[in-house]
All heavy atoms as a GROMACS GRO file, in nm:
protein
  620
    1MET      N    1  -4.093   1.099  -0.649
    1MET     CA    2  -4.027   0.971  -0.626
    1MET      C    3  -4.130   0.880  -0.559
    1MET      O    4  -4.195   0.917  -0.464
    1MET     CB    5  -3.905   0.996  -0.536
    1MET     CG    6  -3.835   0.870  -0.499
    1MET     SD    7  -3.678   0.882  -0.407
    1MET     CE    8  -3.673   1.039  -0.333
    2ASP      N    9  -4.140   0.758  -0.612
    2ASP     CA   10  -4.235   0.665  -0.550
    2ASP      C   11  -4.174   0.594  -0.430
    2ASP      O   12  -4.056   0.605  -0.404
    2ASP     CB   13  -4.285   0.566  -0.656
    2ASP     CG   14  -4.174   0.480  -0.713
    2ASP    OD1   15  -4.056   0.501  -0.681
    2ASP    OD2   16  -4.206   0.386  -0.788
    3LYS      N   17  -4.255   0.523  -0.359
    3LYS     CA   18  -4.215   0.458  -0.234
    3LYS      C   19  -4.106   0.352  -0.259
    3LYS      O   20  -4.009   0.342  -0.184
    3LYS     CB   21  -4.336   0.392  -0.169
    3LYS     CG   22  -4.307   0.331  -0.034
    3LYS     CD   23  -4.432   0.272   0.024
    3LYS     CE   24  -4.398   0.200   0.154
    3LYS     NZ   25  -4.513   0.136   0.210
    4GLN      N   26  -4.118   0.277  -0.364
    4GLN     CA   27  -4.022   0.171  -0.394
    4GLN      C   28  -3.886   0.228  -0.429
    4GLN      O   29  -3.782   0.178  -0.380
    4GLN     CB   30  -4.073   0.087  -0.516
    4GLN     CG   31  -3.993  -0.038  -0.541
    4GLN     CD   32  -4.052  -0.117  -0.655
    4GLN    OE1   33  -4.129  -0.064  -0.736
    4GLN    NE2   34  -4.016  -0.244  -0.663
    5THR      N   35  -3.880   0.334  -0.499
    5THR     CA   36  -3.753   0.401  -0.530
    5THR      C   37  -3.690   0.457  -0.404
    5THR      O   38  -3.568   0.442  -0.383
    5THR     CB   39  -3.772   0.513  -0.634
    5THR    OG1   40  -3.839   0.462  -0.748
    5THR    CG2   41  -3.643   0.574  -0.673
    6GLY      N   42  -3.769   0.518  -0.321
    6GLY     CA   43  -3.717   0.571  -0.192
    6GLY      C   44  -3.658   0.463  -0.104
    6GLY      O   45  -3.553   0.480  -0.044
    7GLU      N   46  -3.727   0.349  -0.096
    7GLU     CA   47  -3.676   0.237  -0.014
    7GLU      C   48  -3.546   0.183  -0.074
    7GLU      O   49  -3.453   0.148   0.000
    7GLU     CB   50  -3.781   0.125  -0.008
    7GLU     CG   51  -3.901   0.165   0.079
    7GLU     CD   52  -4.010   0.058   0.070
    7GLU    OE1   53  -4.000  -0.040  -0.005
    7GLU    OE2   54  -4.109   0.074   0.143
    8PHE      N   55  -3.539   0.176  -0.206
    8PHE     CA   56  -3.417   0.127  -0.275
    8PHE      C   57  -3.299   0.218  -0.242
    8PHE      O   58  -3.189   0.175  -0.208
    8PHE     CB   59  -3.441   0.119  -0.424
    8PHE     CG   60  -3.321   0.082  -0.503
    8PHE    CD1   61  -3.279  -0.052  -0.508
    8PHE    CD2   62  -3.245   0.176  -0.572
    8PHE    CE1   63  -3.167  -0.090  -0.580
    8PHE    CE2   64  -3.134   0.140  -0.645
    8PHE     CZ   65  -3.094   0.007  -0.648
    9ILE      N   66  -3.320   0.348  -0.249
    9ILE     CA   67  -3.214   0.446  -0.220
    9ILE      C   68  -3.171   0.433  -0.076
    9ILE      O   69  -3.051   0.439  -0.045
    9ILE     CB   70  -3.262   0.588  -0.258
    9ILE    CG1   71  -3.277   0.600  -0.409
    9ILE    CG2   72  -3.163   0.694  -0.204
    9ILE    CD1   73  -3.340   0.731  -0.456
   10LEU      N   74  -3.265   0.425   0.014
   10LEU     CA   75  -3.234   0.414   0.157
   10LEU      C   76  -3.154   0.287   0.186
   10LEU      O   77  -3.056   0.290   0.261
   10LEU     CB   78  -3.364   0.415   0.238
   10LEU     CG   79  -3.352   0.417   0.389
   10LEU    CD1   80  -3.273   0.543   0.432
   10LEU    CD2   81  -3.487   0.416   0.452
   11GLU      N   82  -3.192   0.179   0.124
   11GLU     CA   83  -3.120   0.051   0.142
   11GLU      C   84  -2.976   0.064   0.092
   11GLU      O   85  -2.881   0.020   0.158
   11GLU     CB   86  -3.192  -0.063   0.071
   11GLU     CG   87  -3.128  -0.198   0.095
   11GLU     CD   88  -3.206  -0.308   0.022
   11GLU    OE1   89  -3.327  -0.297   0.010
   11GLU    OE2   90  -3.140  -0.405  -0.017
   12LYS      N   91  -2.958   0.121  -0.024
   12LYS     CA   92  -2.824   0.143  -0.079
   12LYS      C   93  -2.739   0.231   0.009
   12LYS      O   94  -2.621   0.206   0.030
   12LYS     CB   95  -2.830   0.200  -0.223
   12LYS     CG   96  -2.877   0.104  -0.328
   12LYS     CD   97  -2.775  -0.005  -0.346
   12LYS     CE   98  -2.821  -0.101  -0.453
   12LYS     NZ   99  -2.731  -0.213  -0.468
   13ALA      N  100  -2.801   0.336   0.062
   13ALA     CA  101  -2.727   0.429   0.150
   13ALA      C  102  -2.680   0.357   0.275
   13ALA      O  103  -2.569   0.380   0.321
   13ALA     CB  104  -2.816   0.546   0.185
   14LYS      N  105  -2.764   0.269   0.330
   14LYS     CA  106  -2.725   0.191   0.449
   14LYS      C  107  -2.607   0.100   0.419
   14LYS      O  108  -2.514   0.088   0.499
   14LYS     CB  109  -2.843   0.111   0.503
   14LYS     CG  110  -2.949   0.192   0.571
   14LYS     CD  111  -3.061   0.105   0.618
   14LYS     CE  112  -3.172   0.188   0.681
   14LYS     NZ  113  -3.285   0.101   0.720
   15LYS      N  114  -2.608   0.037   0.303
   15LYS     CA  115  -2.497  -0.054   0.263
   15LYS      C  116  -2.368   0.028   0.248
   15LYS      O  117  -2.263  -0.014   0.292
   15LYS     CB  118  -2.530  -0.129   0.138
   15LYS     CG  119  -2.632  -0.236   0.156
   15LYS     CD  120  -2.658  -0.311   0.023
   15LYS     CE  121  -2.763  -0.420   0.043
   15LYS     NZ  122  -2.792  -0.493  -0.077
   16HIS      N  123  -2.378   0.143   0.183
   16HIS     CA  124  -2.259   0.226   0.163
   16HIS      C  125  -2.206   0.278   0.296
   16HIS      O  126  -2.085   0.285   0.316
   16HIS     CB  127  -2.288   0.340   0.066
   16HIS     CG  128  -2.305   0.299  -0.074
   16HIS    ND1  129  -2.204   0.246  -0.147
   16HIS    CD2  130  -2.411   0.301  -0.157
   16HIS    CE1  131  -2.243   0.214  -0.270
   16HIS    NE2  132  -2.374   0.248  -0.277
   17THR      N  133  -2.295   0.312   0.386
   17THR     CA  134  -2.256   0.362   0.516
   17THR      C  135  -2.180   0.256   0.593
   17THR      O  136  -2.075   0.284   0.650
   17THR     CB  137  -2.376   0.411   0.599
   17THR    OG1  138  -2.446   0.510   0.524
   17THR    CG2  139  -2.338   0.468   0.732
   18SER      N  140  -2.229   0.133   0.593
   18SER     CA  141  -2.158   0.027   0.664
   18SER      C  142  -2.025  -0.004   0.599
   18SER      O  143  -1.928  -0.033   0.669
   18SER     CB  144  -2.247  -0.099   0.673
   18SER     OG  145  -2.270  -0.152   0.545
   19PHE      N  146  -2.018   0.004   0.470
   19PHE     CA  147  -1.894  -0.017   0.400
   19PHE      C  148  -1.790   0.089   0.438
   19PHE      O  149  -1.676   0.057   0.467
   19PHE     CB  150  -1.917  -0.014   0.247
   19PHE     CG  151  -1.791  -0.022   0.164
   19PHE    CD1  152  -1.722  -0.140   0.153
   19PHE    CD2  153  -1.741   0.088   0.100
   19PHE    CE1  154  -1.606  -0.152   0.078
   19PHE    CE2  155  -1.625   0.083   0.025
   19PHE     CZ  156  -1.560  -0.038   0.014
   20ILE      N  157  -1.832   0.213   0.439
   20ILE     CA  158  -1.740   0.321   0.475
   20ILE      C  159  -1.696   0.310   0.621
   20ILE      O  160  -1.580   0.328   0.651
   20ILE     CB  161  -1.808   0.460   0.446
   20ILE    CG1  162  -1.821   0.477   0.295
   20ILE    CG2  163  -1.727   0.573   0.508
   20ILE    CD1  164  -1.904   0.594   0.255
   21LYS      N  165  -1.789   0.274   0.710
   21LYS     CA  166  -1.753   0.257   0.850
   21LYS      C  167  -1.653   0.144   0.864
   21LYS      O  168  -1.557   0.153   0.941
   21LYS     CB  169  -1.877   0.224   0.934
   21LYS     CG  170  -1.962   0.345   0.963
   21LYS     CD  171  -2.083   0.306   1.049
   21LYS     CE  172  -2.171   0.422   1.075
   21LYS     NZ  173  -2.291   0.383   1.151
   22GLY      N  174  -1.668   0.037   0.787
   22GLY     CA  175  -1.573  -0.076   0.790
   22GLY      C  176  -1.435  -0.034   0.743
   22GLY      O  177  -1.333  -0.070   0.801
   23MET      N  178  -1.432   0.047   0.637
   23MET     CA  179  -1.304   0.096   0.585
   23MET      C  180  -1.234   0.184   0.688
   23MET      O  181  -1.114   0.170   0.712
   23MET     CB  182  -1.325   0.174   0.456
   23MET     CG  183  -1.347   0.089   0.335
   23MET     SD  184  -1.371   0.182   0.182
   23MET     CE  185  -1.238   0.298   0.184
   24LEU      N  186  -1.308   0.275   0.747
   24LEU     CA  187  -1.251   0.370   0.844
   24LEU      C  188  -1.204   0.296   0.968
   24LEU      O  189  -1.103   0.337   1.029
   24LEU     CB  190  -1.351   0.478   0.879
   24LEU     CG  191  -1.387   0.572   0.764
   24LEU    CD1  192  -1.495   0.670   0.810
   24LEU    CD2  193  -1.262   0.649   0.720
   25SER      N  194  -1.270   0.191   1.006
   25SER     CA  195  -1.227   0.118   1.126
   25SER      C  196  -1.096   0.045   1.102
   25SER      O  197  -1.024   0.015   1.198
   25SER     CB  198  -1.336   0.020   1.170
   25SER     OG  199  -1.344  -0.087   1.079
   26ARG      N  200  -1.059   0.022   0.980
   26ARG     CA  201  -0.936  -0.049   0.948
   26ARG      C  202  -0.824   0.043   0.899
   26ARG      O  203  -0.717  -0.003   0.857
   26ARG     CB  204  -0.961  -0.154   0.841
   26ARG     CG  205  -1.054  -0.264   0.889
   26ARG     CD  206  -1.072  -0.372   0.788
   26ARG     NE  207  -1.175  -0.466   0.828
   26ARG     CZ  208  -1.298  -0.466   0.783
   26ARG    NH1  209  -1.336  -0.378   0.691
   26ARG    NH2  210  -1.389  -0.550   0.827
   27MET      N  211  -0.844   0.172   0.909
   27MET     CA  212  -0.745   0.270   0.861
   27MET      C  213  -0.615   0.258   0.945
   27MET      O  214  -0.507   0.268   0.890
   27MET     CB  215  -0.796   0.413   0.870
   27MET     CG  216  -0.899   0.445   0.762
   27MET     SD  217  -0.835   0.430   0.597
   27MET     CE  218  -0.732   0.574   0.591
   28GLY      N  219  -0.625   0.236   1.074
   28GLY     CA  220  -0.508   0.219   1.158
   28GLY      C  221  -0.423   0.103   1.112
   28GLY      O  222  -0.300   0.112   1.100
   29GLU      N  223  -0.490  -0.011   1.085
   29GLU     CA  224  -0.418  -0.130   1.037
   29GLU      C  225  -0.350  -0.104   0.903
   29GLU      O  226  -0.234  -0.139   0.882
   29GLU     CB  227  -0.513  -0.246   1.018
   29GLU     CG  228  -0.562  -0.312   1.142
   29GLU     CD  229  -0.661  -0.423   1.111
   29GLU    OE1  230  -0.642  -0.496   1.013
   29GLU    OE2  231  -0.758  -0.440   1.187
   30ALA      N  232  -0.421  -0.035   0.814
   30ALA     CA  233  -0.365  -0.007   0.682
   30ALA      C  234  -0.244   0.083   0.692
   30ALA      O  235  -0.144   0.061   0.624
   30ALA     CB  236  -0.475   0.058   0.594
   31LYS      N  237  -0.249   0.185   0.782
   31LYS     CA  238  -0.135   0.274   0.798
   31LYS      C  239  -0.016   0.199   0.853
   31LYS      O  240   0.098   0.220   0.813
   31LYS     CB  241  -0.171   0.391   0.890
   31LYS     CG  242  -0.258   0.494   0.821
   31LYS     CD  243  -0.286   0.612   0.912
   31LYS     CE  244  -0.373   0.710   0.840
   31LYS     NZ  245  -0.399   0.829   0.923
   32GLN      N  246  -0.038   0.106   0.949
   32GLN     CA  247   0.072   0.027   1.002
   32GLN      C  248   0.132  -0.062   0.896
   32GLN      O  249   0.256  -0.076   0.891
   32GLN     CB  250   0.021  -0.059   1.120
   32GLN     CG  251  -0.007   0.015   1.246
   32GLN     CD  252  -0.062  -0.072   1.354
   32GLN    OE1  253  -0.104  -0.185   1.332
   32GLN    NE2  254  -0.061  -0.022   1.477
   33GLU      N  255   0.052  -0.121   0.814
   33GLU     CA  256   0.102  -0.206   0.705
   33GLU      C  257   0.183  -0.125   0.603
   33GLU      O  258   0.286  -0.170   0.556
   33GLU     CB  259  -0.011  -0.282   0.639
   33GLU     CG  260  -0.071  -0.387   0.730
   33GLU     CD  261  -0.195  -0.453   0.672
   33GLU    OE1  262  -0.225  -0.428   0.555
   33GLU    OE2  263  -0.258  -0.532   0.742
   34LEU      N  264   0.136  -0.005   0.568
   34LEU     CA  265   0.207   0.080   0.479
   34LEU      C  266   0.342   0.126   0.539
   34LEU      O  267   0.444   0.128   0.470
   34LEU     CB  268   0.126   0.202   0.440
   34LEU     CG  269   0.020   0.181   0.334
   34LEU    CD1  270  -0.063   0.307   0.318
   34LEU    CD2  271   0.083   0.142   0.202
   35ASN      N  272   0.340   0.157   0.669
   35ASN     CA  273   0.463   0.194   0.735
   35ASN      C  274   0.565   0.080   0.737
   35ASN      O  275   0.684   0.100   0.726
   35ASN     CB  276   0.438   0.244   0.876
   35ASN     CG  277   0.369   0.381   0.878
   35ASN    OD1  278   0.376   0.454   0.782
   35ASN    ND2  279   0.303   0.411   0.988
   36ALA      N  280   0.515  -0.042   0.751
   36ALA     CA  281   0.602  -0.160   0.751
   36ALA      C  282   0.670  -0.179   0.618
   36ALA      O  283   0.781  -0.234   0.610
   36ALA     CB  284   0.522  -0.284   0.792
   37LEU      N  285   0.607  -0.133   0.511
   37LEU     CA  286   0.665  -0.144   0.378
   37LEU      C  287   0.781  -0.046   0.358
   37LEU      O  288   0.864  -0.064   0.269
   37LEU     CB  289   0.563  -0.118   0.268
   37LEU     CG  290   0.453  -0.223   0.255
   37LEU    CD1  291   0.351  -0.181   0.153
   37LEU    CD2  292   0.516  -0.357   0.213
   38ASN      N  293   0.789   0.058   0.445
   38ASN     CA  294   0.895   0.156   0.443
   38ASN      C  295   0.907   0.223   0.306
   38ASN      O  296   1.015   0.230   0.246
   38ASN     CB  297   1.030   0.089   0.482
   38ASN     CG  298   1.130   0.188   0.526
   38ASN    OD1  299   1.095   0.301   0.563
   38ASN    ND2  300   1.255   0.153   0.523
   39ILE      N  301   0.795   0.269   0.257
   39ILE     CA  302   0.791   0.336   0.123
   39ILE      C  303   0.813   0.485   0.143
   39ILE      O  304   0.761   0.550   0.231
   39ILE     CB  305   0.654   0.313   0.058
   39ILE    CG1  306   0.638   0.165   0.025
   39ILE    CG2  307   0.634   0.398  -0.064
   39ILE    CD1  308   0.504   0.129  -0.030
   40ILE      N  309   0.895   0.543   0.054
   40ILE     CA  310   0.918   0.685   0.052
   40ILE      C  311   0.797   0.746  -0.020
   40ILE      O  312   0.765   0.712  -0.132
   40ILE     CB  313   1.047   0.721  -0.025
   40ILE    CG1  314   1.166   0.658   0.042
   40ILE    CG2  315   1.064   0.873  -0.034
   40ILE    CD1  316   1.296   0.667  -0.037
   41GLU      N  317   0.732   0.842   0.046
   41GLU     CA  318   0.613   0.903  -0.013
   41GLU      C  319   0.651   1.035  -0.082
   41GLU      O  320   0.739   1.107  -0.037
   41GLU     CB  321   0.509   0.929   0.095
   41GLU     CG  322   0.457   0.803   0.156
   41GLU     CD  323   0.352   0.831   0.261
   41GLU    OE1  324   0.285   0.936   0.254
   41GLU    OE2  325   0.338   0.749   0.352
   42HIS      N  326   0.585   1.062  -0.193
   42HIS     CA  327   0.605   1.186  -0.267
   42HIS      C  328   0.477   1.217  -0.340
   42HIS      O  329   0.401   1.129  -0.376
   42HIS     CB  330   0.722   1.170  -0.365
   42HIS     CG  331   0.773   1.298  -0.419
   42HIS    ND1  332   0.715   1.365  -0.524
   42HIS    CD2  333   0.879   1.374  -0.379
   42HIS    CE1  334   0.784   1.475  -0.550
   42HIS    NE2  335   0.882   1.485  -0.461
   43GLU      N  336   0.450   1.346  -0.362
   43GLU     CA  337   0.326   1.389  -0.428
   43GLU      C  338   0.323   1.339  -0.573
   43GLU      O  339   0.217   1.301  -0.622
   43GLU     CB  340   0.316   1.540  -0.426
   43GLU     CG  341   0.289   1.597  -0.292
   43GLU     CD  342   0.285   1.749  -0.293
   43GLU    OE1  343   0.293   1.811  -0.402
   43GLU    OE2  344   0.275   1.805  -0.185
   44ASN      N  345   0.436   1.341  -0.640
   44ASN     CA  346   0.445   1.297  -0.780
   44ASN      C  347   0.467   1.146  -0.784
   44ASN      O  348   0.568   1.099  -0.734
   44ASN     CB  349   0.560   1.369  -0.848
   44ASN     CG  350   0.574   1.336  -0.994
   44ASN    OD1  351   0.521   1.235  -1.040
   44ASN    ND2  352   0.646   1.419  -1.068
   45PRO      N  353   0.374   1.068  -0.840
   45PRO     CA  354   0.390   0.920  -0.842
   45PRO      C  355   0.517   0.873  -0.915
   45PRO      O  356   0.579   0.778  -0.873
   45PRO     CB  357   0.265   0.873  -0.916
   45PRO     CG  358   0.169   0.981  -0.914
   45PRO     CD  359   0.249   1.108  -0.899
   46ASP      N  360   0.556   0.944  -1.020
   46ASP     CA  361   0.676   0.906  -1.093
   46ASP      C  362   0.802   0.925  -1.009
   46ASP      O  363   0.890   0.840  -1.002
   46ASP     CB  364   0.688   0.981  -1.227
   46ASP     CG  365   0.580   0.944  -1.323
   46ASP    OD1  366   0.532   0.829  -1.319
   46ASP    OD2  367   0.539   1.030  -1.404
   47LYS      N  368   0.806   1.038  -0.937
   47LYS     CA  369   0.919   1.068  -0.852
   47LYS      C  370   0.922   0.969  -0.733
   47LYS      O  371   1.027   0.923  -0.693
   47LYS     CB  372   0.909   1.211  -0.801
   47LYS     CG  373   1.021   1.253  -0.712
   47LYS     CD  374   1.151   1.264  -0.787
   47LYS     CE  375   1.259   1.320  -0.700
   47LYS     NZ  376   1.388   1.323  -0.765
   48MET      N  377   0.804   0.935  -0.681
   48MET     CA  378   0.793   0.841  -0.572
   48MET      C  379   0.850   0.704  -0.616
   48MET      O  380   0.924   0.637  -0.545
   48MET     CB  381   0.651   0.828  -0.527
   48MET     CG  382   0.632   0.741  -0.407
   48MET     SD  383   0.463   0.758  -0.345
   48MET     CE  384   0.408   0.589  -0.354
   49PHE      N  385   0.811   0.659  -0.738
   49PHE     CA  386   0.862   0.533  -0.790
   49PHE      C  387   1.014   0.540  -0.804
   49PHE      O  388   1.083   0.447  -0.766
   49PHE     CB  389   0.799   0.503  -0.927
   49PHE     CG  390   0.857   0.381  -0.990
   49PHE    CD1  391   0.814   0.254  -0.954
   49PHE    CD2  392   0.957   0.391  -1.087
   49PHE    CE1  393   0.866   0.141  -1.013
   49PHE    CE2  394   1.011   0.278  -1.146
   49PHE     CZ  395   0.964   0.154  -1.108
   50GLU      N  396   1.065   0.649  -0.857
   50GLU     CA  397   1.208   0.665  -0.878
   50GLU      C  398   1.285   0.658  -0.744
   50GLU      O  399   1.386   0.588  -0.733
   50GLU     CB  400   1.235   0.799  -0.946
   50GLU     CG  401   1.380   0.825  -0.980
   50GLU     CD  402   1.398   0.964  -1.045
   50GLU    OE1  403   1.309   1.006  -1.116
   50GLU    OE2  404   1.505   1.021  -1.022
   51LEU      N  405   1.236   0.728  -0.645
   51LEU     CA  406   1.300   0.733  -0.514
   51LEU      C  407   1.303   0.590  -0.451
   51LEU      O  408   1.406   0.545  -0.399
   51LEU     CB  409   1.230   0.828  -0.419
   51LEU     CG  410   1.242   0.976  -0.452
   51LEU    CD1  411   1.147   1.060  -0.366
   51LEU    CD2  412   1.385   1.023  -0.440
   52ASN      N  413   1.188   0.522  -0.458
   52ASN     CA  414   1.183   0.389  -0.397
   52ASN      C  415   1.265   0.290  -0.476
   52ASN      O  416   1.326   0.200  -0.418
   52ASN     CB  417   1.037   0.342  -0.389
   52ASN     CG  418   0.967   0.412  -0.275
   52ASN    OD1  419   0.997   0.390  -0.158
   52ASN    ND2  420   0.873   0.501  -0.308
   53TYR      N  421   1.270   0.304  -0.610
   53TYR     CA  422   1.349   0.212  -0.693
   53TYR      C  423   1.497   0.230  -0.665
   53TYR      O  424   1.571   0.133  -0.647
   53TYR     CB  425   1.319   0.241  -0.840
   53TYR     CG  426   1.392   0.149  -0.935
   53TYR    CD1  427   1.345   0.020  -0.957
   53TYR    CD2  428   1.510   0.189  -0.998
   53TYR    CE1  429   1.412  -0.066  -1.041
   53TYR    CE2  430   1.578   0.102  -1.083
   53TYR     CZ  431   1.528  -0.026  -1.104
   53TYR     OH  432   1.596  -0.114  -1.186
   54GLU      N  433   1.543   0.355  -0.651
   54GLU     CA  434   1.683   0.381  -0.620
   54GLU      C  435   1.722   0.321  -0.486
   54GLU      O  436   1.827   0.258  -0.471
   54GLU     CB  437   1.712   0.531  -0.621
   54GLU     CG  438   1.712   0.594  -0.756
   54GLU     CD  439   1.725   0.746  -0.753
   54GLU    OE1  440   1.743   0.803  -0.644
   54GLU    OE2  441   1.714   0.806  -0.861
   55ARG      N  442   1.638   0.340  -0.387
   55ARG     CA  443   1.667   0.285  -0.256
   55ARG      C  444   1.669   0.133  -0.260
   55ARG      O  445   1.758   0.067  -0.199
   55ARG     CB  446   1.567   0.333  -0.152
   55ARG     CG  447   1.607   0.290  -0.010
   55ARG     CD  448   1.510   0.327   0.093
   55ARG     NE  449   1.390   0.248   0.071
   55ARG     CZ  450   1.273   0.276   0.121
   55ARG    NH1  451   1.256   0.382   0.193
   55ARG    NH2  452   1.169   0.199   0.098
   56MET      N  453   1.577   0.072  -0.331
   56MET     CA  454   1.571  -0.072  -0.341
   56MET      C  455   1.698  -0.125  -0.406
   56MET      O  456   1.757  -0.223  -0.361
   56MET     CB  457   1.450  -0.115  -0.422
   56MET     CG  458   1.438  -0.265  -0.441
   56MET     SD  459   1.308  -0.311  -0.557
   56MET     CE  460   1.372  -0.249  -0.711
   57MET      N  461   1.746  -0.057  -0.513
   57MET     CA  462   1.866  -0.104  -0.582
   57MET      C  463   1.989  -0.094  -0.491
   57MET      O  464   2.075  -0.181  -0.493
   57MET     CB  465   1.887  -0.024  -0.712
   57MET     CG  466   1.777  -0.051  -0.816
   57MET     SD  467   1.752  -0.227  -0.854
   57MET     CE  468   1.903  -0.262  -0.941
   58LYS      N  469   1.997   0.014  -0.410
   58LYS     CA  470   2.108   0.025  -0.314
   58LYS      C  471   2.105  -0.089  -0.212
   58LYS      O  472   2.208  -0.146  -0.181
   58LYS     CB  473   2.101   0.160  -0.244
   58LYS     CG  474   2.140   0.277  -0.327
   58LYS     CD  475   2.127   0.406  -0.253
   58LYS     CE  476   2.154   0.525  -0.340
   58LYS     NZ  477   2.135   0.655  -0.269
   59GLU      N  478   1.986  -0.121  -0.162
   59GLU     CA  479   1.975  -0.227  -0.061
   59GLU      C  480   2.011  -0.359  -0.123
   59GLU      O  481   2.077  -0.442  -0.060
   59GLU     CB  482   1.831  -0.230  -0.006
   59GLU     CG  483   1.800  -0.112   0.083
   59GLU     CD  484   1.656  -0.112   0.131
   59GLU    OE1  485   1.579  -0.205   0.098
   59GLU    OE2  486   1.621  -0.014   0.199
   60ILE      N  487   1.965  -0.383  -0.248
   60ILE     CA  488   2.002  -0.510  -0.314
   60ILE      C  489   2.150  -0.516  -0.337
   60ILE      O  490   2.214  -0.623  -0.317
   60ILE     CB  491   1.924  -0.521  -0.447
   60ILE    CG1  492   1.775  -0.548  -0.420
   60ILE    CG2  493   1.982  -0.634  -0.535
   60ILE    CD1  494   1.688  -0.542  -0.543
   61GLY      N  495   2.214  -0.407  -0.374
   61GLY     CA  496   2.357  -0.402  -0.395
   61GLY      C  497   2.434  -0.437  -0.269
   61GLY      O  498   2.529  -0.514  -0.271
   62ARG      N  499   2.390  -0.381  -0.156
   62ARG     CA  500   2.454  -0.409  -0.028
   62ARG      C  501   2.437  -0.558   0.010
   62ARG      O  502   2.530  -0.624   0.054
   62ARG     CB  503   2.394  -0.324   0.082
   62ARG     CG  504   2.445  -0.182   0.082
   62ARG     CD  505   2.402  -0.109   0.208
   62ARG     NE  506   2.256  -0.100   0.218
   62ARG     CZ  507   2.187   0.012   0.209
   62ARG    NH1  508   2.250   0.126   0.189
   62ARG    NH2  509   2.057   0.013   0.218
   63SER      N  510   2.317  -0.613  -0.018
   63SER     CA  511   2.294  -0.754   0.009
   63SER      C  512   2.381  -0.843  -0.075
   63SER      O  513   2.440  -0.941  -0.027
   63SER     CB  514   2.147  -0.789  -0.013
   63SER     OG  515   2.064  -0.720   0.076
   64MET      N  516   2.395  -0.810  -0.202
   64MET     CA  517   2.477  -0.889  -0.291
   64MET      C  518   2.625  -0.885  -0.247
   64MET      O  519   2.694  -0.986  -0.254
   64MET     CB  520   2.460  -0.844  -0.437
   64MET     CG  521   2.322  -0.879  -0.492
   64MET     SD  522   2.296  -0.819  -0.660
   64MET     CE  523   2.419  -0.906  -0.750
   65GLU      N  524   2.673  -0.767  -0.207
   65GLU     CA  525   2.808  -0.754  -0.163
   65GLU      C  526   2.835  -0.838  -0.038
   65GLU      O  527   2.937  -0.907  -0.026
   65GLU     CB  528   2.845  -0.609  -0.136
   65GLU     CG  529   2.863  -0.526  -0.260
   65GLU     CD  530   2.976  -0.574  -0.347
   65GLU    OE1  531   3.085  -0.612  -0.296
   65GLU    OE2  532   2.956  -0.581  -0.471
   66SER      N  533   2.740  -0.840   0.054
   66SER     CA  534   2.758  -0.916   0.178
   66SER      C  535   2.749  -1.067   0.149
   66SER      O  536   2.815  -1.146   0.215
   66SER     CB  537   2.655  -0.876   0.280
   66SER     OG  538   2.526  -0.919   0.244
   67GLN      N  539   2.676  -1.105   0.047
   67GLN     CA  540   2.664  -1.248   0.013
   67GLN      C  541   2.786  -1.302  -0.060
   67GLN      O  542   2.811  -1.419  -0.059
   67GLN     CB  543   2.539  -1.272  -0.069
   67GLN     CG  544   2.411  -1.256   0.009
   67GLN     CD  545   2.288  -1.274  -0.074
   67GLN    OE1  546   2.296  -1.314  -0.190
   67GLN    NE2  547   2.171  -1.244  -0.019
   68LYS      N  548   2.863  -1.213  -0.121
   68LYS     CA  549   2.983  -1.258  -0.192
   68LYS      C  550   3.080  -1.329  -0.099
   68LYS      O  551   3.156  -1.416  -0.141
   68LYS     CB  552   3.053  -1.140  -0.260
   68LYS     CG  553   2.982  -1.097  -0.387
   68LYS     CD  554   3.060  -0.984  -0.455
   68LYS     CE  555   2.990  -0.940  -0.580
   68LYS     NZ  556   3.064  -0.833  -0.648
   69ASN      N  557   3.078  -1.293   0.026
   69ASN     CA  558   3.165  -1.356   0.124
   69ASN      C  559   3.126  -1.502   0.152
   69ASN      O  560   3.209  -1.579   0.200
   69ASN     CB  561   3.167  -1.278   0.255
   69ASN     CG  562   3.219  -1.138   0.239
   69ASN    OD1  563   3.304  -1.115   0.155
   69ASN    ND2  564   3.163  -1.046   0.315
   70HIS      N  565   3.002  -1.537   0.122
   70HIS     CA  566   2.952  -1.668   0.156
   70HIS      C  567   2.939  -1.763   0.035
   70HIS      O  568   2.909  -1.877   0.051
   70HIS     CB  569   2.815  -1.658   0.221
   70HIS     CG  570   2.818  -1.568   0.343
   70HIS    ND1  571   2.878  -1.605   0.461
   70HIS    CD2  572   2.769  -1.443   0.365
   70HIS    CE1  573   2.866  -1.508   0.548
   70HIS    NE2  574   2.799  -1.409   0.494
   71PHE      N  575   2.966  -1.713  -0.085
   71PHE     CA  576   2.958  -1.797  -0.204
   71PHE      C  577   3.095  -1.821  -0.262
   71PHE      O  578   3.182  -1.734  -0.252
   71PHE     CB  579   2.872  -1.727  -0.312
   71PHE     CG  580   2.726  -1.725  -0.278
   71PHE    CD1  581   2.665  -1.608  -0.236
   71PHE    CD2  582   2.649  -1.838  -0.291
   71PHE    CE1  583   2.530  -1.606  -0.206
   71PHE    CE2  584   2.514  -1.835  -0.259
   71PHE     CZ  585   2.456  -1.718  -0.218
   72ARG      N  586   3.115  -1.937  -0.323
   72ARG     CA  587   3.238  -1.964  -0.391
   72ARG      C  588   3.215  -1.940  -0.539
   72ARG      O  589   3.121  -1.989  -0.599
   72ARG     CB  590   3.277  -2.108  -0.371
   72ARG     CG  591   3.314  -2.141  -0.231
   72ARG     CD  592   3.363  -2.280  -0.223
   72ARG     NE  593   3.378  -2.317  -0.083
   72ARG     CZ  594   3.415  -2.438  -0.044
   72ARG    NH1  595   3.442  -2.531  -0.132
   72ARG    NH2  596   3.430  -2.463   0.083
   73TYR      N  597   3.304  -1.865  -0.598
   73TYR     CA  598   3.293  -1.837  -0.738
   73TYR      C  599   3.397  -1.922  -0.812
   73TYR      O  600   3.508  -1.940  -0.765
   73TYR     CB  601   3.323  -1.686  -0.768
   73TYR     CG  602   3.213  -1.598  -0.718
   73TYR    CD1  603   3.222  -1.531  -0.596
   73TYR    CD2  604   3.098  -1.577  -0.794
   73TYR    CE1  605   3.122  -1.448  -0.551
   73TYR    CE2  606   2.996  -1.496  -0.748
   73TYR     CZ  607   3.008  -1.433  -0.626
   73TYR     OH  608   2.909  -1.353  -0.582
   74PRO      N  609   3.362  -1.976  -0.928
   74PRO     CA  610   3.456  -2.056  -1.002
   74PRO      C  611   3.574  -1.973  -1.046
   74PRO      O  612   3.558  -1.854  -1.081
   74PRO     CB  613   3.378  -2.108  -1.123
   74PRO     CG  614   3.245  -2.043  -1.119
   74PRO     CD  615   3.233  -1.966  -0.992
   75ALA      N  616   3.689  -2.032  -1.042
   75ALA     CA  617   3.812  -1.961  -1.082
   75ALA      C  618   3.830  -1.954  -1.231
   75ALA      O  619   3.779  -2.026  -1.308
   75ALA     CB  620   3.933  -2.026  -1.019
   0.00000   0.00000   0.00000
């Protein structure tokens, strides 16, 4: 390996290291934001989607029922 190639690899490694350190320093924030989304986690992505979709539909249904008291429907 020549000197120029070695310097190039070292420079790239430094950039990747700083990138990884930046990501790791924000992991706490990312976890808090994910927790705020209140997502049901599951190993299987399809099952996870299904679980979250079902919960979302129940919540929307409850919201729609509560809003019926505040809207006038034509007779």
